[in-house]
C-alpha positions in Angstrom: -25.0 36.3 8.8 -24.9 32.5 9.2 -23.1 30.8 12.0 -20.4 29.6 9.6 -19.8 33.2 8.4 -19.4 34.4 12.0 -16.8 31.7 12.6 -14.3 32.9 10.0 -11.1 34.8 10.3 -10.6 38.0 8.2 -9.5 37.5 4.6 -6.4 39.6 5.5 -4.9 36.5 7.2 -4.4 34.8 3.8 -0.9 35.2 2.5 0.7 33.5 -0.4 4.4 34.0 -1.3 7.3 32.6 -3.2 10.8 32.0 -2.0 14.1 30.9 -3.5 14.1 29.9 -7.2 11.0 27.7 -7.2 9.5 27.5 -3.7 5.9 28.5 -2.9 4.2 29.0 0.4 1.0 29.9 2.2 0.1 31.2 5.6 -3.4 31.8 7.0 -6.7 30.3 6.0 -7.5 27.8 3.2 -3.9 26.7 2.7 -5.3 23.5 1.2 -6.1 25.6 -1.8 -2.3 26.0 -2.3 -2.0 22.2 -2.1 -4.7 21.5 -4.7 -3.4 24.2 -7.0 0.1 22.8 -6.8 -1.3 19.3 -7.7 -3.2 20.8 -10.6 0.0 22.5 -11.9 1.9 19.2 -11.5 -0.8 17.2 -13.3 -0.9 19.8 -16.2 2.4 18.3 -17.3 4.1 21.5 -18.1 7.4 20.7 -19.7 6.2 17.3 -21.0 7.3 15.2 -18.0 4.9 12.4 -18.7 5.3 12.4 -22.5 8.8 10.9 -22.5 9.5 7.3 -23.3 9.1 4.8 -20.4 7.1 7.2 -18.2 4.1 5.7 -16.4 2.8 9.1 -15.5 2.4 11.2 -12.4 2.3 9.6 -9.0 1.6 10.6 -5.4 2.4 9.5 -1.9 1.0 11.2 1.1 0.0 11.1 4.8 -2.4 13.2 7.0 -4.1 12.3 10.2 -7.6 12.9 8.9 -9.0 13.3 5.4 -12.5 14.3 4.3 -12.0 17.3 2.0 -13.8 16.7 -1.4 -11.5 18.9 -3.4 -8.4 17.3 -2.1 -10.0 13.8 -2.6 -10.8 14.8 -6.2 -7.1 15.7 -6.8 -5.8 12.5 -5.4 -8.2 10.5 -7.6 -6.8 12.2 -10.7 -3.3 10.6 -10.2 -2.9 7.4 -12.1 -1.0 6.0 -9.1 -1.5 7.3 -5.6 -1.5 6.2 -1.9 -2.4 8.4 1.1 -2.0 7.0 4.6 -4.2 8.3 7.5 -4.2 7.6 11.2 -6.5 4.7 12.1 -9.9 6.2 12.5 -12.1 6.0 15.6 -15.3 4.0 15.3 -17.8 6.9 15.7 -20.7 8.2 13.7 -19.4 11.8 13.5 -17.5 12.2 10.2 -18.3 8.7 9.1 -19.9 9.8 5.8 -16.6 11.4 4.7 -14.7 8.3 5.8 -16.9 6.1 3.7 -15.8 8.1 0.6 -12.2 7.2 1.4 -13.2 3.5 1.8 -14.8 3.6 -1.7 -11.7 5.1 -3.2 -9.5 2.6 -1.4 -11.4 -0.2 -2.9 -11.9 1.3 -6.4 -8.9 3.6 -6.9 -5.8 2.7 -8.9 -3.5 2.4 -5.8 0.3 2.3 -6.0 2.6 -0.5 -7.2 4.7 -1.7 -4.3 7.5 -2.9 -6.5 8.4 0.7 -7.2 10.4 0.6 -3.9 12.9 -2.1 -3.0 11.7 -1.9 0.7 8.3 -3.2 -0.4 9.3 -6.0 -2.8 9.6 -8.9 -0.3 6.1 -8.5 1.2 2.9 -10.4 1.2 -0.5 -9.7 3.0 -1.1 -11.5 6.3 -4.8 -11.3 5.4 -4.1 -14.1 2.9 -2.9 -16.6 5.4 0.6 -17.8 6.3 3.6 -16.0 4.8 4.5 -17.2 1.3 7.3 -19.8 1.4 9.8 -19.3 -1.4 12.3 -21.9 -2.7 14.8 -21.8 -5.6 12.3 -22.8 -8.3 9.3 -20.8 -7.0 7.5 -18.7 -9.5 7.8 -14.9 -9.1 5.5 -13.8 -6.3 2.4 -11.9 -7.4 2.9 -8.1 -7.5 1.4 -6.2 -4.7 -0.6 -3.0 -5.4 -1.2 -0.9 -2.4 -4.7 0.7 -2.1 -5.2 4.4 -2.7 -6.0 5.0 1.0 -4.4 3.1 4.0 -4.5 3.4 7.7 -1.7 3.4 10.2 -1.1 3.0 14.0 -3.6 2.5 16.8 -7.3 3.2 17.0 -8.5 5.3 20.0 -11.3 3.5 21.9 -12.6 5.0 25.1 -10.8 7.9 26.8 -7.2 6.6 26.6 -5.0 8.6 24.3 -2.9 6.8 21.7 0.0 7.9 19.6 -1.2 8.8 16.1 0.2 9.6 12.6 0.2 13.4 12.8 2.6 14.2 9.9 1.1 16.1 6.9 3.0 15.8 3.6 2.3 15.0 0.0 5.1 13.8 -2.3 4.6 14.2 -6.1 6.7 12.4 -8.6 6.9 10.2 -11.7 6.5 6.5 -12.1 8.7 4.9 -14.8 9.6 1.5 -16.1 12.8 -0.1 -17.5 13.6 -3.4 -19.1 17.1 -3.8 -17.7 18.1 -4.7 -14.1 20.9 -2.6 -12.6 23.1 -5.7 -12.7 22.6 -6.0 -16.5 20.0 -8.7 -17.1 16.6 -8.3 -18.6 13.9 -7.5 -16.1 10.6 -5.6 -15.8 11.6 -2.7 -13.5 9.3 0.0 -12.1 10.6 3.0 -10.2 9.6 6.3 -8.7 11.3 9.7 -9.0 10.2 12.3 -6.4 9.9 15.8 -7.7 8.0 18.1 -5.4 7.0 18.0 -1.7 4.2 19.7 0.2 4.8 20.2 3.9 2.1 21.9 6.0 0.2 22.0 9.3 -3.3 21.5 7.8 -5.2 18.2 7.9 -6.9 17.0 4.8 -10.2 18.1 6.1 -12.9 20.7 5.1 -12.7 22.3 8.6 -8.9 22.9 8.2 -9.7 25.4 5.5 -11.1 27.8 8.2 -8.1 27.6 10.5 -4.8 29.5 10.4 -2.3 27.1 9.0 0.8 27.0 6.8 2.0 25.0 3.8 5.1 25.0 1.7 6.1 23.5 -1.7 9.8 22.4 -1.7 11.9 20.6 -4.2 15.2 20.1 -2.4 16.5 16.7 -3.6 17.8 15.6 -0.2 14.6 16.5 1.5 12.6 14.7 -1.2 14.6 11.6 -0.6 14.1 11.7 3.2 10.4 12.3 2.8 10.2 9.3 0.4 12.0 7.0 2.9 9.5 8.1 5.6 6.4 7.5 3.4 7.6 4.1 2.2 8.2 3.1 5.8 4.6 4.1 6.5 3.4 2.0 3.6 5.3 -1.0 4.8 3.7 -0.8 8.2 0.2 0.2 7.1 -3.1 -1.6 7.1 -6.3 -1.5 5.1 -8.3 1.7 5.5 -10.7 0.3 8.1 -9.2 -2.7 9.8 -10.9 -4.5 12.7 -7.8 -4.4 14.9 -7.4 -1.4 17.2 -3.7 -2.1 17.8 -0.7 -1.4 15.6 -0.9 -4.5 13.3 0.8 -4.0 9.9 -0.8 -6.0 7.1 2.4 -6.8 5.2 4.8 -9.5 6.3 8.0 -10.6 4.7 8.2 -13.8 2.7 9.6 -17.0 4.3 12.5 -18.6 2.5 13.3 -22.3 2.5 16.9 -21.9 3.6 17.8 -25.6 3.3 16.4 -25.8 -0.2 18.4 -22.7 -1.3 21.6 -24.2 0.2 21.1 -27.5 -1.6 20.4 -25.6 -4.9 23.6 -23.6 -4.7 25.6 -26.6 -3.5 24.5 -28.5 -6.6 25.6 -25.7 -8.8 29.2 -26.6 -7.8 32.0 -24.5 -9.3 29.5 -22.2 -11.1 28.7 -20.5 -7.7 30.6 -17.3 -7.3 32.3 -17.1 -3.8 30.6 -13.8 -3.2 27.2 -15.4 -3.8 27.7 -17.9 -1.0 
């Protein structure tokens, strides 16, 4: 018997179950299998979700502290739009090979369109210099596409503990587009509708498959909305997958606006300005 076989819990600890009208859950070992099977089922497009007009297909947002599981990485890569945030990784050799795979996917993967969320539409990368200055006749800022894998928080260096991103959740949904702004004018609109949420204790790592963990699939609308808000906040304060800075240093910064130029522009419009716009 190999050392790996000796270090395994009995198969009797695996327990899959259903609850409510559509919930599914898992206790015990290899709960990541429940996560990847749920992703497979979602991507299978049962019910024709992605066949309807104006659908941009399935999309995924997620966060885990650590990620090196090949099967889970394969599932994330199958989504046309995806972004997973991990805690900022330590600079050490152990586990570096798996982390390099994340870096490759971060560089080459499709990423996620920031403009799907209003909280991300006024941002620019600080890596590209000073914040973009906007004035009334500025062209529309370039669209930001967030990489498939991002980092968040502080990097541990030495023996001093640091707070980390320790949440483990994956939110599956649909990206869609529309050609009409909510206020009625023509515009190119992209949005995201959350549909299913994974909550669990397991990291996105190969070793987590050997541990006793839990995982749940839920589709409560209020919970989906709260999970989306949390994940979008992570994206807004995230960094590239392997930044040089050990501190909490978000990449994205808001645009700067030339307030005086905007005031002069609206003043020159005269009576055409709606009092509410002022």
